[in-house]
C-alpha positions in Angstrom: 88.2 133.2 95.5 85.2 130.9 95.0 81.7 132.3 95.3 79.1 129.8 96.4 75.5 130.3 95.5 74.2 128.6 98.7 75.5 128.5 102.3 78.4 126.2 102.5 80.0 124.6 105.6 83.8 124.3 105.2 85.3 122.0 107.8 88.9 121.4 108.6 88.8 117.6 109.2 92.3 117.6 110.8 91.2 120.1 113.4 88.0 118.2 114.1 90.0 115.1 114.7 92.6 116.9 116.8 89.9 118.6 118.9 88.1 115.3 119.5 91.4 113.7 120.5 92.1 116.5 123.1 88.6 116.2 124.6 88.6 112.4 124.7 92.1 112.3 126.2 91.0 114.6 129.0 87.8 112.6 129.6 89.6 109.2 129.7 91.3 110.3 132.9 87.9 110.2 134.5 86.7 107.1 132.6 84.2 109.2 130.6 83.3 108.1 127.1 82.6 110.8 124.6 79.7 110.7 122.1 80.2 112.8 118.9 77.0 114.7 118.1 76.5 114.8 114.3 73.3 116.9 114.1 75.0 120.2 113.5 76.8 118.9 110.4 73.8 116.8 109.1 75.8 113.6 109.9 78.4 114.3 107.3 80.3 111.0 107.1 83.8 112.5 106.7 83.2 114.6 109.9 81.7 111.7 111.8 84.8 109.5 110.8 87.2 112.3 112.0 85.4 112.4 115.4 85.6 108.6 115.7 89.3 108.6 114.8 89.8 111.3 117.4 88.6 108.9 120.1 84.9 109.4 120.4 83.3 106.0 121.1 79.8 106.6 119.7 77.8 108.9 117.4 74.7 110.8 118.6 72.0 112.6 116.7 68.5 113.6 117.4 67.4 113.3 113.8 66.5 109.7 112.8 67.2 110.5 109.1 70.8 111.4 110.0 71.3 108.2 111.9 69.7 106.2 109.0 72.1 108.0 106.6 75.1 107.0 108.7 73.9 103.4 109.0 73.6 103.3 105.2 77.2 104.3 105.0 78.2 101.4 107.3 78.6 103.4 110.5 77.6 101.4 113.6 74.5 103.2 114.8 72.3 100.9 117.0 
């Protein structure tokens, strides 16, 4: 077992994509587009990408530095 010195967030990318797919599929029935909020994961690109692959149509974050980070990594944040 690994011991981490600092708090670490472990994310199951497959589950994130699956959950996004379930939610976006339900919402499509009502013509609702889903925005993936990246604030809680500090705009981690791998997680943002999984949410987009899962069907989310946009990324949302209240922290400008997170949006700037995503833009620098070639995500479409306008």
